[in-house]
N, CA, C and O atoms as a DFTB+ gen file, in Angstrom:
412 C
 N C O
     1  1       9.217      10.455       7.438
     2  2       8.293      11.240       8.245
     3  2       8.302      10.632       9.651
     4  3       8.162       9.419       9.808
     5  1       8.466      11.473      10.660
     6  2       8.439      11.014      12.041
     7  2       7.097      11.412      12.620
     8  3       6.711      12.578      12.539
     9  1       6.367      10.449      13.211
    10  2       5.074      10.705      13.804
    11  2       5.240      10.883      15.327
    12  3       5.810      10.026      16.002
    13  1       4.729      12.013      15.852
    14  2       4.924      12.339      17.254
    15  2       4.099      11.446      18.203
    16  3       2.915      11.208      17.969
    17  1       4.712      10.983      19.220
    18  2       4.066      10.292      20.348
    19  2       3.168       9.101      19.988
    20  3       2.214       8.814      20.711
    21  1       3.460       8.406      18.881
    22  2       2.723       7.225      18.524
    23  2       3.702       6.052      18.384
    24  3       4.846       6.268      17.985
    25  1       3.297       4.849      18.693
    26  2       4.092       3.678      18.435
    27  2       3.827       3.351      16.957
    28  3       2.687       3.425      16.499
    29  1       4.887       2.990      16.213
    30  2       4.649       2.576      14.839
    31  2       5.657       1.545      14.399
    32  3       6.774       1.493      14.913
    33  1       5.276       0.754      13.482
    34  2       6.207      -0.198      12.855
    35  2       6.127       0.065      11.352
    36  3       5.138       0.624      10.878
    37  1       7.114      -0.315      10.623
    38  2       7.143      -0.106       9.183
    39  2       6.802      -1.393       8.509
    40  3       7.467      -2.406       8.724
    41  1       5.722      -1.376       7.655
    42  2       5.296      -2.532       6.925
    43  2       5.294      -2.087       5.453
    44  3       4.637      -1.108       5.098
    45  1       6.013      -2.793       4.625
    46  2       6.089      -2.460       3.194
    47  2       6.501      -0.998       2.977
    48  3       6.001      -0.346       2.060
    49  1       7.402      -0.486       3.808
    50  2       7.983       0.847       3.701
    51  2       6.970       1.978       4.032
    52  3       7.273       3.147       3.794
    53  1       5.813       1.660       4.557
    54  2       4.852       2.703       4.953
    55  2       4.686       2.665       6.458
    56  3       4.592       1.576       7.025
    57  1       4.645       3.811       7.132
    58  2       4.415       3.798       8.556
    59  2       3.014       3.317       8.914
    60  3       2.022       3.717       8.306
    61  1       2.965       2.468       9.892
    62  2       1.658       1.912      10.377
    63  2       1.482       2.478      11.797
    64  3       2.342       2.269      12.653
    65  1       0.412       3.168      12.042
    66  2       0.250       3.884      13.319
    67  2      -0.824       3.192      14.111
    68  3      -1.871       2.826      13.579
    69  1      -0.563       3.015      15.369
    70  2      -1.567       2.354      16.269
    71  2      -2.184       3.477      17.149
    72  3      -1.506       4.164      17.913
    73  1      -3.507       3.606      16.982
    74  2      -4.236       4.667      17.693
    75  2      -4.253       4.373      19.176
    76  3      -4.330       3.216      19.589
    77  1      -4.178       5.455      20.000
    78  2      -4.263       5.337      21.423
    79  2      -5.284       6.357      21.947
    80  3      -4.957       7.167      22.814
    81  1      -6.496       6.320      21.434
    82  2      -7.505       7.236      21.915
    83  2      -8.678       6.429      22.486
    84  3      -8.841       5.253      22.161
    85  1      -9.475       7.051      23.318
    86  2     -10.598       6.375      23.950
    87  2     -11.647       5.931      22.948
    88  3     -12.390       4.988      23.221
    89  1     -11.729       6.583      21.794
    90  2     -12.771       6.240      20.811
    91  2     -12.426       5.097      19.895
    92  3     -13.246       4.697      19.069
    93  1     -11.224       4.558      20.022
    94  2     -10.801       3.460      19.114
    95  2     -10.254       2.314      19.932
    96  3      -9.638       2.520      20.978
    97  1     -10.480       1.108      19.452
    98  2      -9.971      -0.079      20.140
    99  2      -8.437       0.017      20.241
   100  3      -7.774       0.531      19.341
   101  1      -7.914      -0.471      21.315
   102  2      -6.444      -0.476      21.489
   103  2      -5.798      -1.301      20.394
   104  3      -6.198      -2.435      20.130
   105  1      -4.790      -0.714      19.760
   106  2      -4.051      -1.389      18.724
   107  2      -4.654      -1.320      17.347
   108  3      -4.060      -1.832      16.398
   109  1      -5.832      -0.695      17.193
   110  2      -6.442      -0.547      15.901
   111  2      -5.627       0.361      15.001
   112  3      -5.213       1.439      15.425
   113  1      -5.387      -0.058      13.758
   114  2      -4.624       0.727      12.845
   115  2      -5.608       1.566      12.000
   116  3      -6.614       1.038      11.525
   117  1      -5.329       2.834      11.815
   118  2      -6.277       3.678      11.082
   119  2      -5.559       4.791      10.352
   120  3      -4.404       5.093      10.655
   121  1      -6.222       5.395       9.404
   122  2      -5.689       6.559       8.668
   123  2      -5.732       7.761       9.581
   124  3      -6.673       7.950      10.352
   125  1      -4.688       8.574       9.477
   126  2      -4.636       9.823      10.257
   127  2      -4.656      11.035       9.317
   128  3      -4.317      10.925       8.139
   129  1      -5.052      12.170       9.848
   130  2      -5.000      13.393       9.087
   131  2      -4.706      14.563      10.054
   132  3      -4.930      14.449      11.259
   133  1      -4.217      15.654       9.525
   134  2      -3.917      16.807      10.344
   135  2      -4.927      17.937      10.094
   136  3      -5.375      18.589      11.037
   137  1      -5.271      18.159       8.865
   138  2      -6.138      19.304       8.552
   139  2      -7.557      18.902       8.208
   140  3      -7.833      18.496       7.079
   141  1      -8.450      19.009       9.161
   142  2      -9.844      18.577       8.983
   143  2     -10.548      19.305       7.841
   144  3     -11.458      18.761       7.215
   145  1     -10.131      20.501       7.585
   146  2     -10.836      21.333       6.579
   147  2     -10.673      20.695       5.181
   148  3     -11.390      21.096       4.264
   149  1      -9.785      19.744       4.983
   150  2      -9.561      19.120       3.691
   151  2     -10.381      17.836       3.554
   152  3     -10.332      17.206       2.497
   153  1     -11.129      17.425       4.575
   154  2     -11.940      16.217       4.538
   155  2     -13.400      16.509       4.761
   156  3     -13.756      17.429       5.498
   157  1     -14.244      15.726       4.126
   158  2     -15.696      15.876       4.293
   159  2     -16.254      14.473       4.555
   160  3     -15.916      13.528       3.843
   161  1     -17.104      14.338       5.573
   162  2     -17.699      13.065       5.823
   163  2     -18.745      12.749       4.751
   164  3     -19.476      13.642       4.322
   165  1     -18.825      11.485       4.316
   166  2     -19.750      11.064       3.274
   167  2     -20.296       9.764       3.721
   168  3     -19.568       8.943       4.279
   169  1     -21.621       9.535       3.484
   170  2     -22.278       8.270       3.838
   171  2     -22.636       7.471       2.641
   172  3     -23.528       6.628       2.721
   173  1     -21.970       7.693       1.493
   174  2     -22.273       6.962       0.249
   175  2     -22.016       5.468       0.359
   176  3     -21.236       5.004       1.190
   177  1     -22.695       4.739      -0.505
   178  2     -22.567       3.265      -0.474
   179  2     -21.159       2.792      -0.881
   180  3     -20.798       1.648      -0.603
   181  1     -20.373       3.639      -1.525
   182  2     -18.998       3.274      -1.887
   183  2     -18.189       2.826      -0.667
   184  3     -17.277       2.008      -0.793
   185  1     -18.521       3.362       0.513
   186  2     -17.805       3.060       1.769
   187  2     -18.298       1.756       2.385
   188  3     -17.674       1.233       3.309
   189  1     -19.412       1.225       1.883
   190  2     -19.957       0.002       2.450
   191  2     -19.553      -1.261       1.669
   192  3     -19.710      -2.375       2.169
   193  1     -19.040      -1.088       0.459
   194  2     -18.747      -2.192      -0.403
   195  2     -17.365      -2.800      -0.031
   196  3     -16.479      -2.067       0.410
   197  1     -17.180      -4.084      -0.197
   198  2     -15.867      -4.691      -0.053
   199  2     -15.447      -5.271      -1.418
   200  3     -16.271      -5.602      -2.270
   201  1     -14.137      -5.372      -1.568
   202  2     -13.580      -5.785      -2.851
   203  2     -12.457      -6.799      -2.588
   204  3     -11.679      -6.650      -1.645
   205  1     -12.386      -7.846      -3.453
   206  2     -11.401      -8.893      -3.283
   207  2     -10.100      -8.628      -4.010
   208  3     -10.008      -7.662      -4.768
   209  1      -9.090      -9.461      -3.799
   210  2      -7.792      -9.342      -4.433
   211  2      -7.942      -9.386      -5.946
   212  3      -8.683     -10.207      -6.486
   213  1      -7.228      -8.491      -6.622
   214  2      -7.167      -8.478      -8.088
   215  2      -8.360      -7.772      -8.748
   216  3      -8.305      -7.500      -9.947
   217  1      -9.432      -7.466      -8.011
   218  2     -10.523      -6.718      -8.597
   219  2     -10.052      -5.303      -8.944
   220  3      -9.043      -4.835      -8.416
   221  1     -10.773      -4.637      -9.818
   222  2     -10.435      -3.269     -10.211
   223  2     -10.906      -2.302      -9.128
   224  3     -12.010      -2.434      -8.598
   225  1     -10.066      -1.344      -8.811
   226  2     -10.345      -0.332      -7.762
   227  2     -11.438       0.641      -8.323
   228  3     -11.222       1.269      -9.360
   229  1     -12.577       0.758      -7.651
   230  2     -13.631       1.634      -8.195
   231  2     -13.355       3.126      -7.904
   232  3     -13.738       3.978      -8.706
   233  1     -12.720       3.447      -6.811
   234  2     -12.437       4.829      -6.437
   235  2     -11.056       4.943      -5.886
   236  3     -10.655       4.093      -5.090
   237  1     -10.292       5.957      -6.265
   238  2      -8.976       6.180      -5.678
   239  2      -9.124       6.508      -4.205
   240  3     -10.077       7.182      -3.814
   241  1      -8.196       6.041      -3.381
   242  2      -8.209       6.381      -1.973
   243  2      -7.466       5.373      -1.120
   244  3      -6.645       4.599      -1.612
   245  1      -7.772       5.398       0.181
   246  2      -7.174       4.509       1.117
   247  2      -8.209       3.392       1.452
   248  3      -9.368       3.659       1.770
   249  1      -7.732       2.152       1.365
   250  2      -8.601       0.988       1.595
   251  2      -8.014       0.226       2.778
   252  3      -6.799       0.174       2.973
   253  1      -8.920      -0.367       3.564
   254  2      -8.529      -1.096       4.755
   255  2      -9.013      -2.560       4.620
   256  3     -10.151      -2.809       4.224
   257  1      -8.147      -3.499       4.948
   258  2      -8.539      -4.924       4.938
   259  2      -9.490      -5.133       6.137
   260  3      -9.177      -4.770       7.270
   261  1     -10.652      -5.726       5.847
   262  2     -11.662      -5.939       6.884
   263  2     -11.212      -6.942       7.939
   264  3     -11.701      -6.898       9.068
   265  1     -10.301      -7.839       7.605
   266  2      -9.916      -8.898       8.570
   267  2      -8.629      -8.645       9.358
   268  3      -8.396      -9.305      10.370
   269  1      -7.809      -7.727       8.926
   270  2      -6.562      -7.459       9.664
   271  2      -6.236      -5.983       9.873
   272  3      -5.269      -5.649      10.558
   273  1      -7.035      -5.109       9.290
   274  2      -6.854      -3.642       9.409
   275  2      -5.670      -3.073       8.634
   276  3      -5.369      -1.889       8.787
   277  1      -4.988      -3.861       7.812
   278  2      -3.897      -3.340       6.954
   279  2      -4.505      -2.339       5.978
   280  3      -5.617      -2.539       5.488
   281  1      -3.794      -1.291       5.704
   282  2      -4.260      -0.264       4.786
   283  2      -3.383      -0.148       3.551
   284  3      -2.180      -0.402       3.620
   285  1      -3.963       0.228       2.434
   286  2      -3.251       0.463       1.189
   287  2      -3.794       1.737       0.561
   288  3      -4.940       2.115       0.804
   289  1      -2.970       2.399      -0.248
   290  2      -3.448       3.471      -1.132
   291  2      -3.622       2.788      -2.498
   292  3      -2.765       2.030      -2.954
   293  1      -4.790       3.095      -3.143
   294  2      -5.064       2.446      -4.422
   295  2      -5.624       3.469      -5.435
   296  3      -6.371       4.371      -5.056
   297  1      -5.271       3.327      -6.682
   298  2      -5.728       4.239      -7.704
   299  2      -6.870       3.605      -8.508
   300  3      -6.857       2.413      -8.813
   301  1      -7.862       4.452      -8.840
   302  2      -9.020       4.030      -9.591
   303  2      -8.568       3.289     -10.859
   304  3      -7.632       3.719     -11.534
   305  1      -9.233       2.185     -11.171
   306  2      -9.021       1.324     -12.332
   307  2      -7.800       0.387     -12.231
   308  3      -7.682      -0.541     -13.031
   309  1      -6.905       0.607     -11.281
   310  2      -5.843      -0.325     -11.022
   311  2      -6.388      -1.552     -10.324
   312  3      -7.443      -1.449      -9.699
   313  1      -5.733      -2.726     -10.388
   314  2      -6.195      -3.850      -9.641
   315  2      -5.799      -3.755      -8.149
   316  3      -4.751      -3.197      -7.827
   317  1      -6.619      -4.287      -7.259
   318  2      -6.262      -4.402      -5.899
   319  2      -5.091      -5.420      -5.816
   320  3      -4.931      -6.233      -6.726
   321  1      -4.264      -5.384      -4.725
   322  2      -3.182      -6.334      -4.619
   323  2      -3.643      -7.764      -4.755
   324  3      -4.788      -8.075      -4.426
   325  1      -2.773      -8.653      -5.238
   326  2      -3.169     -10.056      -5.386
   327  2      -3.302     -10.743      -4.037
   328  3      -2.916     -10.209      -2.997
   329  1      -3.860     -11.944      -4.089
   330  2      -4.106     -12.758      -2.863
   331  2      -2.831     -12.938      -2.063
   332  3      -2.927     -13.002      -0.837
   333  1      -1.644     -13.027      -2.648
   334  2      -0.416     -13.235      -1.914
   335  2       0.198     -11.959      -1.381
   336  3       1.313     -11.997      -0.862
   337  1      -0.477     -10.841      -1.485
   338  2      -0.021      -9.562      -0.977
   339  2       0.241      -9.668       0.516
   340  3       1.285      -9.224       0.992
   341  1      -0.681     -10.243       1.256
   342  2      -0.503     -10.559       2.670
   343  2      -1.436     -11.723       3.045
   344  3      -2.432     -11.989       2.372
   345  1      -1.079     -12.400       4.135
   346  2      -1.839     -13.589       4.549
   347  2      -2.375     -13.331       5.963
   348  3      -1.805     -12.552       6.727
   349  1      -3.466     -13.991       6.285
   350  2      -4.078     -13.890       7.611
   351  2      -3.842     -15.263       8.336
   352  3      -3.879     -16.331       7.726
   353  1      -3.608     -15.164       9.619
   354  2      -3.463     -16.368      10.438
   355  2      -4.371     -16.235      11.630
   356  3      -4.117     -15.381      12.480
   357  1      -5.422     -17.033      11.745
   358  2      -5.878     -18.088      10.884
   359  2      -6.330     -17.546       9.530
   360  3      -6.610     -16.353       9.415
   361  1      -6.410     -18.397       8.495
   362  2      -6.788     -17.922       7.186
   363  2      -8.204     -17.300       7.131
   364  3      -9.192     -17.919       7.527
   365  1      -8.257     -16.073       6.632
   366  2      -9.488     -15.348       6.412
   367  2      -9.369     -14.649       5.058
   368  3      -8.255     -14.408       4.591
   369  1     -10.495     -14.317       4.416
   370  2     -10.404     -13.700       3.126
   371  2      -9.865     -12.252       3.209
   372  3     -10.084     -11.539       4.189
   373  1      -9.167     -11.861       2.161
   374  2      -8.738     -10.462       2.084
   375  2      -9.870      -9.655       1.439
   376  3     -10.231      -9.898       0.288
   377  1     -10.419      -8.711       2.173
   378  2     -11.548      -7.888       1.702
   379  2     -11.174      -6.410       1.952
   380  3     -10.950      -6.011       3.095
   381  1     -11.109      -5.616       0.889
   382  2     -10.721      -4.214       0.995
   383  2     -11.985      -3.351       1.039
   384  3     -12.905      -3.531       0.241
   385  1     -12.010      -2.402       2.001
   386  2     -13.107      -1.445       2.123
   387  2     -12.541      -0.008       2.060
   388  3     -11.534       0.296       2.699
   389  1     -13.180       0.835       1.308
   390  2     -12.765       2.209       1.199
   391  2     -12.940       2.958       2.484
   392  3     -14.041       2.958       3.035
   393  1     -11.901       3.607       3.000
   394  2     -12.002       4.377       4.256
   395  2     -11.818       5.893       3.989
   396  3     -12.394       6.710       4.708
   397  1     -11.048       6.264       2.996
   398  2     -10.829       7.676       2.620
   399  2     -10.773       7.751       1.108
   400  3      -9.879       7.179       0.485
   401  1     -11.735       8.463       0.510
   402  2     -11.782       8.618      -0.933
   403  2     -10.960       9.829      -1.368
   404  3     -10.941      10.850      -0.680
   405  1     -10.284       9.715      -2.508
   406  2      -9.514      10.809      -3.061
   407  2     -10.209      11.211      -4.400
   408  3     -10.729      10.370      -5.133
   409  1     -10.185      12.503      -4.667
   410  2     -10.813      12.982      -5.943
   411  2      -9.762      13.460      -6.869
   412  3     -10.069      13.897      -7.978
C-alpha cells in the first residue's frame, strides 16, 4: 500500500506514518483512517488502561506504546508482545494503550 504525501518507514513489515498536521506533534506516529463514518468516538475506561508485555489483550484493536508511540494490532485474549518485542533507549517500560477498538 502506498500512502500519499507522507514520509514513512517500514518497521516489522508494517508502514509507520509520521503525521504532519498542526494538531499533532511533529514526528508523532498515529493510526490513520479514510472513512470517518466507520468510526465512533468513545470515552470508555478501556482507552485509559495500560497493559504490559505478555498480558492478555482485553479488546481487539490497535494499541500504542506509551513510551515510544509504536503501534500494534492485537486480538482479544491473545498475549501482548513479549518484553523483547522492542526496546527503548533510554530504558523505559513497554506499556500498551488501546487507541482504536475493533468489534
